[in-house]
C-alpha positions as CSV (number, residue, x, y, z in Angstrom):
1,M,-228.8,-22.2,23.4
2,A,-230.1,-19.5,21.1
3,L,-229.2,-15.9,22.1
4,S,-232.2,-13.4,22.6
5,I,-232.2,-10.2,20.4
6,F,-230.9,-8.4,23.3
7,E,-228.0,-10.6,23.9
8,K,-227.2,-10.8,20.3
9,Q,-227.1,-7.0,20.1
10,E,-224.6,-6.8,23.0
11,K,-222.5,-9.6,21.5
12,Q,-222.4,-7.8,18.1
13,I,-221.5,-4.3,19.3
14,G,-219.3,-5.5,22.2
15,K,-221.0,-3.5,24.8
16,K,-221.6,-5.0,28.1
17,L,-224.6,-3.7,29.9
18,Y,-224.2,-4.0,33.8
19,D,-226.9,-5.1,36.1
20,Y,-227.8,-1.7,37.2
21,Q,-228.1,-0.6,33.9
22,H,-230.5,-3.4,32.8
23,G,-232.5,-2.5,35.9
24,A,-232.8,1.1,35.0
25,I,-233.7,0.1,31.5
26,D,-236.5,-2.1,32.6
27,K,-237.9,0.6,34.9
28,I,-237.8,3.1,32.1
29,F,-239.7,0.8,29.8
30,E,-242.3,0.0,32.4
31,K,-243.1,3.7,32.5
32,I,-243.2,3.8,28.6
33,S,-245.6,0.9,28.7
34,D,-247.8,2.6,31.2
35,H,-247.8,6.1,29.8
36,P,-246.9,5.6,26.2
37,N,-247.9,9.2,25.3
38,N,-247.7,12.7,26.9
39,Y,-245.7,11.7,29.9
40,N,-242.3,13.3,30.8
41,L,-240.1,11.1,33.0
42,L,-236.7,12.1,34.7
43,Y,-233.8,9.6,35.2
44,Q,-230.9,10.2,37.3
45,L,-227.5,8.6,37.1
46,P,-223.9,9.9,38.3
47,T,-221.4,11.1,35.8
48,G,-219.6,8.1,34.7
49,G,-222.4,5.8,35.2
50,G,-223.1,5.3,31.7
51,K,-226.2,7.4,31.0
52,T,-225.4,7.7,27.2
53,V,-225.1,3.8,27.0
54,I,-228.4,3.4,28.8
55,F,-230.4,5.8,26.7
56,S,-228.6,4.5,23.4
57,E,-230.0,0.9,24.2
58,I,-233.5,2.5,25.0
59,A,-233.4,4.3,21.7
60,R,-232.5,0.9,19.9
61,R,-235.3,-1.0,21.9
62,Y,-237.8,1.7,21.5
63,I,-237.4,1.8,17.7
64,E,-237.4,-2.0,17.4
65,T,-240.4,-2.7,19.5
66,T,-242.7,0.3,18.4
67,G,-241.5,1.2,14.9
68,K,-241.5,4.8,15.9
69,K,-238.8,7.3,15.8
70,V,-236.6,8.7,18.4
71,L,-235.3,12.3,19.0
72,I,-232.5,13.0,21.3
73,L,-231.7,16.5,22.4
74,T,-228.3,18.1,23.4
75,H,-226.9,21.5,24.3
76,R,-223.5,21.1,23.1
77,I,-221.9,19.9,19.7
78,E,-219.5,17.4,21.5
79,L,-222.4,15.7,23.2
80,S,-224.1,15.5,19.9
81,K,-221.0,13.7,18.4
82,Q,-220.5,11.5,21.3
83,T,-224.2,10.5,21.3
84,S,-224.2,9.9,17.6
85,H,-221.2,7.7,17.7
86,M,-222.6,5.6,20.9
87,L,-226.0,5.3,18.9
88,L,-224.1,3.6,15.9
89,E,-222.1,1.2,18.3
90,F,-225.7,0.1,19.3
91,G,-226.7,-0.2,15.5
92,V,-228.9,2.7,15.5
93,K,-228.6,4.8,12.5
94,N,-229.0,8.3,13.2
95,K,-228.6,12.0,11.8
96,I,-227.0,15.1,13.6
97,I,-229.0,18.1,13.3
98,D,-226.8,21.2,14.1
99,S,-226.2,24.7,12.6
100,N,-224.9,23.3,9.3
101,V,-228.4,21.5,8.6
102,K,-230.5,24.2,7.3
103,E,-233.6,22.2,6.8
104,V,-234.8,19.0,8.6
105,S,-236.7,16.6,6.1
106,D,-238.3,13.4,7.1
107,D,-236.6,10.3,6.0
108,D,-238.2,6.9,6.5
109,N,-234.5,5.4,6.5
110,L,-233.4,7.5,9.5
111,P,-235.2,6.2,12.9
112,C,-233.2,8.7,15.1
113,Y,-232.1,12.1,15.2
114,V,-229.5,13.8,17.4
115,A,-230.2,17.6,17.6
116,M,-228.8,20.6,19.0
117,V,-231.5,22.2,21.2
118,E,-231.2,25.8,19.6
119,T,-230.7,24.7,15.9
120,L,-233.9,22.5,16.2
121,N,-235.9,25.2,17.8
122,N,-234.8,27.7,15.1
123,R,-235.6,25.2,12.4
124,I,-239.1,24.6,13.9
125,K,-239.9,28.3,14.2
126,D,-238.8,28.8,10.6
127,E,-241.0,26.0,9.4
128,K,-238.0,24.2,8.1
129,A,-238.3,21.1,10.3
130,N,-240.6,18.2,9.3
131,I,-239.8,15.1,11.2
132,K,-243.0,12.6,11.4
133,N,-243.5,9.7,13.7
134,I,-241.4,10.7,16.8
135,G,-242.7,8.6,19.7
136,L,-239.8,9.2,22.1
137,V,-237.8,12.3,23.0
138,I,-234.5,12.0,25.1
139,V,-233.2,14.8,26.8
140,D,-229.6,14.8,27.6
141,E,-228.2,16.9,30.5
142,A,-231.9,17.6,31.4
143,H,-231.4,19.9,34.2
144,Y,-230.5,22.8,31.6
145,N,-233.8,24.7,31.2
146,S,-233.0,25.7,27.7
147,F,-234.7,22.4,26.6
148,R,-238.1,23.2,27.9
149,K,-239.0,25.6,25.0
150,L,-239.3,22.4,22.8
151,F,-241.6,20.5,24.9
152,K,-244.5,22.3,23.4
153,Y,-243.6,20.8,20.0
154,F,-243.7,17.0,21.3
155,E,-246.7,17.0,23.9
156,I,-248.1,13.7,22.5
157,C,-244.5,12.0,23.0
158,F,-243.0,10.1,26.0
159,I,-240.2,12.5,27.1
160,L,-237.2,11.1,28.9
161,G,-234.8,13.5,30.6
162,V,-231.4,12.1,31.8
163,T,-229.2,14.0,34.2
164,A,-226.7,13.3,37.2
165,T,-228.5,16.1,39.3
166,P,-232.2,16.5,38.8
167,I,-232.4,20.2,39.9
168,S,-232.8,22.9,37.4
169,S,-229.9,25.2,36.4
170,N,-232.4,28.2,36.9
171,I,-234.1,28.2,40.2
172,S,-237.2,29.9,39.0
173,L,-237.8,26.9,36.7
174,P,-237.9,23.9,38.9
175,M,-237.8,20.5,37.2
176,Y,-241.1,19.2,38.8
177,E,-243.1,21.7,36.7
178,I,-242.2,19.8,33.4
179,Y,-241.5,16.2,34.6
180,N,-244.1,13.7,36.0
181,D,-241.8,11.5,38.0
182,L,-238.1,10.8,38.9
183,I,-236.3,7.4,38.6
184,V,-233.1,7.4,40.7
185,G,-230.4,5.4,39.5
186,E,-227.2,3.6,41.2
187,N,-225.6,5.9,43.6
188,I,-222.0,7.2,43.6
189,S,-220.7,5.0,46.7
190,S,-222.0,1.9,45.1
191,L,-220.6,2.7,41.6
192,I,-217.2,3.1,43.4
193,Q,-217.6,-0.1,45.3
194,K,-218.4,-1.9,42.1
195,G,-215.2,-0.6,40.2
196,F,-217.1,1.9,37.8
197,L,-216.0,5.2,39.5
198,A,-212.7,6.2,41.0
199,E,-212.8,6.9,44.7
200,A,-212.2,10.7,45.7
201,T,-210.0,11.9,48.4
202,T,-211.2,15.6,49.0
203,I,-209.1,18.3,50.6
204,G,-210.7,21.6,51.6
205,F,-208.9,25.0,51.8
206,N,-210.8,27.6,53.8
207,V,-211.8,30.8,51.8
208,N,-213.3,33.9,53.0
209,L,-216.1,34.4,50.4
210,T,-218.1,37.4,52.1
211,S,-217.4,39.6,49.3
212,L,-219.2,37.4,46.8
213,K,-222.7,38.5,45.5
214,I,-225.5,36.1,44.5
215,G,-226.9,36.9,40.9
216,I,-230.5,36.3,39.7
217,N,-229.7,32.7,38.8
218,G,-229.0,31.8,42.3
219,D,-225.3,31.5,42.0
220,Y,-222.1,33.8,42.6
221,T,-221.7,36.3,40.1
222,V,-218.6,36.2,37.8
223,K,-217.8,39.6,38.5
224,S,-217.6,39.3,42.2
225,S,-215.8,35.9,41.8
226,E,-213.1,37.4,39.7
227,E,-212.5,40.2,42.0
228,L,-211.7,37.8,44.7
229,Y,-209.9,35.0,42.9
230,V,-207.5,37.1,40.7
231,K,-206.0,38.4,44.0
232,N,-202.5,37.6,44.7
233,E,-203.4,35.9,47.9
234,M,-206.0,33.7,46.5
235,Q,-203.4,32.9,43.4
236,S,-200.7,31.9,45.9
237,K,-203.2,29.9,47.9
238,L,-204.2,27.9,44.7
239,L,-200.5,27.4,43.9
240,Q,-199.6,26.4,47.3
241,A,-202.5,23.8,47.4
242,Y,-201.2,22.2,44.2
243,E,-197.7,22.0,45.3
244,Q,-198.6,20.4,48.8
245,E,-201.3,18.0,47.4
246,A,-201.2,17.6,43.5
247,K,-197.7,18.5,42.3
248,G,-196.7,16.2,39.3
249,T,-200.4,15.0,38.6
250,K,-202.6,15.7,35.5
251,T,-204.5,18.4,36.9
252,L,-207.8,20.3,35.7
253,I,-208.6,23.6,37.3
254,F,-212.2,25.0,37.3
255,N,-212.6,28.8,37.6
256,N,-215.6,31.4,37.6
257,G,-214.3,33.6,34.8
258,I,-211.9,33.8,32.1
259,N,-209.8,36.6,33.5
260,T,-209.2,34.2,36.7
261,S,-208.3,31.4,34.5
262,R,-205.8,33.5,32.6
263,H,-204.3,34.6,35.9
264,V,-204.0,31.0,37.0
265,Y,-202.1,30.2,33.7
266,E,-199.6,33.1,34.3
267,T,-199.2,32.0,38.1
268,F,-198.6,28.4,37.1
269,L,-196.4,29.4,34.1
270,L,-194.2,31.7,36.2
271,A,-193.7,28.9,38.8
272,G,-192.5,26.5,36.1
273,Y,-195.1,24.1,35.6
274,P,-196.6,22.8,32.1
275,V,-199.9,24.7,31.9
276,R,-202.3,25.9,29.5
277,Y,-205.7,27.5,29.5
278,I,-208.9,26.7,27.6
279,D,-212.1,28.8,27.1
280,N,-214.7,29.7,24.8
281,T,-212.4,32.3,23.1
282,N,-210.4,29.4,21.8
283,T,-211.0,28.5,18.0
284,K,-212.0,24.9,17.4
285,E,-208.5,24.0,16.1
286,E,-206.8,25.5,19.3
287,R,-209.3,23.5,21.6
288,K,-208.3,20.3,19.8
289,E,-204.7,20.8,20.1
290,I,-204.9,21.8,23.8
291,L,-207.0,18.8,24.7
292,S,-204.5,16.5,22.8
293,W,-201.7,18.3,24.7
294,F,-203.3,17.6,28.0
295,K,-204.1,14.0,27.2
296,N,-200.6,13.2,26.2
297,T,-198.8,15.3,29.0
298,T,-198.2,13.3,32.0
299,D,-198.1,16.4,34.4
300,A,-200.1,18.7,32.5
301,V,-202.0,21.4,34.3
302,L,-205.2,22.6,32.5
303,T,-207.0,25.8,33.6
304,S,-210.6,26.3,32.4
305,V,-213.7,28.1,33.0
306,G,-217.2,26.1,32.3
307,I,-216.4,24.5,28.9
308,L,-215.4,21.3,30.1
309,T,-218.0,20.7,32.8
310,T,-220.0,18.5,30.1
311,G,-219.2,16.7,26.9
312,F,-215.5,16.1,28.0
313,D,-214.0,12.8,28.9
314,E,-210.4,12.5,30.0
315,P,-209.9,9.3,32.2
316,S,-206.2,10.3,33.0
317,I,-207.0,13.2,35.1
318,E,-205.7,12.6,38.6
319,T,-206.7,16.1,40.3
320,I,-209.5,18.4,40.1
321,I,-209.1,21.8,41.7
322,I,-212.2,23.8,42.2
323,N,-210.9,27.2,42.2
324,R,-214.2,28.8,42.6
325,A,-217.3,28.8,44.8
326,T,-220.8,27.8,43.5
327,R,-224.3,27.3,44.9
328,S,-225.1,25.0,42.0
329,L,-225.3,21.5,43.1
330,A,-225.3,20.2,39.6
331,L,-222.0,22.2,38.5
332,Y,-220.3,20.9,41.8
333,F,-221.0,17.2,40.8
334,Q,-220.1,18.1,37.3
335,M,-216.7,19.4,37.8
336,I,-215.8,16.4,40.2
337,G,-217.1,14.0,37.9
338,R,-214.7,15.0,35.5
339,G,-212.0,13.2,37.4
340,S,-214.0,10.0,38.4
341,R,-213.5,8.0,35.5
342,V,-211.4,4.7,36.0
343,M,-208.3,3.9,33.8
344,G,-205.9,1.1,34.1
345,N,-204.3,1.3,37.5
346,K,-206.2,4.7,38.3
347,K,-208.6,3.9,41.0
348,T,-208.5,7.2,43.0
349,F,-208.3,10.7,42.3
350,K,-207.9,14.0,44.4
351,V,-210.3,17.1,44.7
352,L,-209.0,20.2,46.1
353,D,-211.7,22.6,47.1
354,L,-210.9,26.2,47.3
355,G,-214.7,27.6,47.6
356,N,-216.0,25.9,50.6
357,N,-218.1,23.7,48.2
358,V,-217.5,20.7,50.4
359,S,-218.9,22.6,53.5
360,R,-221.9,23.8,51.5
361,F,-222.9,20.5,49.7
362,G,-221.2,17.8,51.5
363,L,-218.9,15.0,50.1
364,W,-219.4,13.8,46.5
365,T,-220.0,10.3,47.9
366,D,-222.6,11.4,50.6
367,D,-226.0,10.0,50.1
368,I,-228.5,12.5,48.6
369,N,-232.3,12.3,48.7
370,W,-232.9,13.2,45.0
371,H,-236.6,12.7,45.3
372,H,-236.7,15.4,48.0
373,I,-234.5,17.7,45.9
374,F,-236.8,17.2,42.8
375,K,-240.0,17.9,44.6
376,N,-238.5,20.7,46.9
377,P,-235.7,22.5,45.2
378,N,-236.3,25.8,46.8
379,L,-236.5,24.3,50.3
380,Y,-233.1,22.5,49.7
381,L,-231.5,25.6,48.4
382,E,-232.7,27.6,51.4
383,N,-231.3,25.2,53.9
384,L,-227.7,25.4,52.3
385,M,-225.3,26.9,54.9
386,S,-224.6,30.5,54.5
387,D,-220.9,31.5,53.8
388,A,-221.0,33.5,57.1
389,E,-222.1,30.2,58.9
390,I,-219.3,28.2,57.0
391,E,-216.8,30.7,57.9
392,S,-217.7,30.7,61.6
393,R,-216.6,27.0,61.6
394,F,-213.3,27.7,60.3
395,T,-210.3,26.2,62.2
396,Y,-207.2,28.4,61.8
397,E,-204.4,26.2,60.5
398,M,-200.8,27.5,60.9
399,P,-198.9,27.7,57.5
400,S,-195.8,25.1,57.6
401,A,-193.3,28.0,57.1
402,I,-194.5,29.8,60.0
403,R,-194.8,26.5,62.3
404,E,-191.1,25.9,61.5
405,K,-190.2,29.1,63.3
406,F,-191.9,27.6,66.5
407,A,-190.4,24.1,66.0
408,K,-189.8,23.7,69.7
409,S,-193.3,24.7,70.8
410,K,-195.8,22.0,71.4
411,D,-198.8,24.2,72.3
412,I,-199.6,26.5,69.3
413,T,-203.4,26.7,69.7
414,F,-205.8,28.7,71.7
415,D,-209.4,28.3,71.5
416,V,-210.7,31.6,72.4
417,K,-214.4,31.0,72.3
418,K,-213.9,27.8,74.4
419,E,-212.0,30.0,77.0
420,Y,-214.7,32.6,76.8
421,E,-217.6,30.1,77.6
422,L,-215.5,28.5,80.4
423,A,-214.9,32.1,81.9
424,K,-218.5,33.1,81.6
425,N,-219.8,29.9,83.2
426,S,-217.3,30.0,85.9
427,G,-218.4,33.5,86.8
428,V,-215.0,35.3,86.4
429,K,-214.4,38.3,84.4
430,T,-214.1,37.5,80.6
431,K,-211.0,39.7,80.3
432,I,-209.1,36.6,81.6
433,V,-209.4,35.2,78.3
434,L,-207.2,38.0,76.8
435,Q,-204.7,37.4,79.5
436,K,-204.6,33.6,78.8
437,S,-204.2,34.4,75.2
438,I,-201.1,36.8,75.7
439,E,-199.7,34.0,78.2
440,Q,-200.2,31.4,75.5
441,H,-198.2,33.4,72.9
442,A,-195.4,34.2,75.1
443,R,-195.0,30.7,75.7
444,M,-194.6,29.9,72.0
């Protein structure tokens, strides 16, 4: 039986497209067929679900069936290189447009371009870009609002944005303003059940965040985060969390600020653990060496800021530590997603949360109504629990070192709120709560 063009291509490149990927591609091409021009579609799929594979096949099929060219936009050079490589695996000849490309000329032999958003924008403004016959524009990590400035140059095209989280990185620039519709892909729980993603065990550590300030972008400011997380108390809390739950595992730590990350490095170094730090102050050569060390060191600890949230793939990561608070759902999913790759016998990973993020957003695997968030992002953000509300639900957990001092005591807890309500409802004076508390402490 003869193979179809699609099957031949898969066999030739050795890429297996799974059922959910086939389904997504078919849905997207239905939209392209119905709205070939001047239409913006958003496609959501979790990190690790194979977005690059999907849009590489879309690019291949679009070029083959329409004869038009494809432009893929990225915001980081690492993503550009990964995308270019994947396209080549799918047999799509392409060219990367980065800062080294001073002029973009049209080439009939090039059906696809992978462009850094800022570079292409500058070349267009300087009239140094001349690409004809673009029919499809694909936007990777579409939730970043930096891409929208290019949309005006491609209004007659079909624009496909792909993202794990269809909510804008800037609360004042909602995605529904520039995208006509949203297609939601396979969810995280399903991808775990099918063996495409590792399962997360999440452990939260209560943190008092009342000192944090919210900036104009809707997230906590770096300054207020640094002031909290560099404190000895928070550094000790982080180290204790690692030693209790992740000691000896390959660990990636996310912080909200270079100063915090450097403090984390010093803390772990002093404690005798193999640790390195990486941030935007490292040279290209230093980054390469650090990431190679991280890959090849079994119990490595790598502390970072935001540089590894996208365009970084290291399947051997066993633990993600979120040593920061965020109000960005996109960032929350990106950080956890860095540990979700399956590899050999690795089917699970740990998430240690030191920013009350799980209380704010829920578990990584929880069902999310992406259509609602896409259409009503402000309503979603307004309904997030405040830090004060989160902290009002904290339950004190006695540190193990202190608990050992009361080894013979069975009753070590006292619920003040419960006893207060009981006294009030019973019509007795509420000072009895204080008396009961003193008695309970005496028994310990």
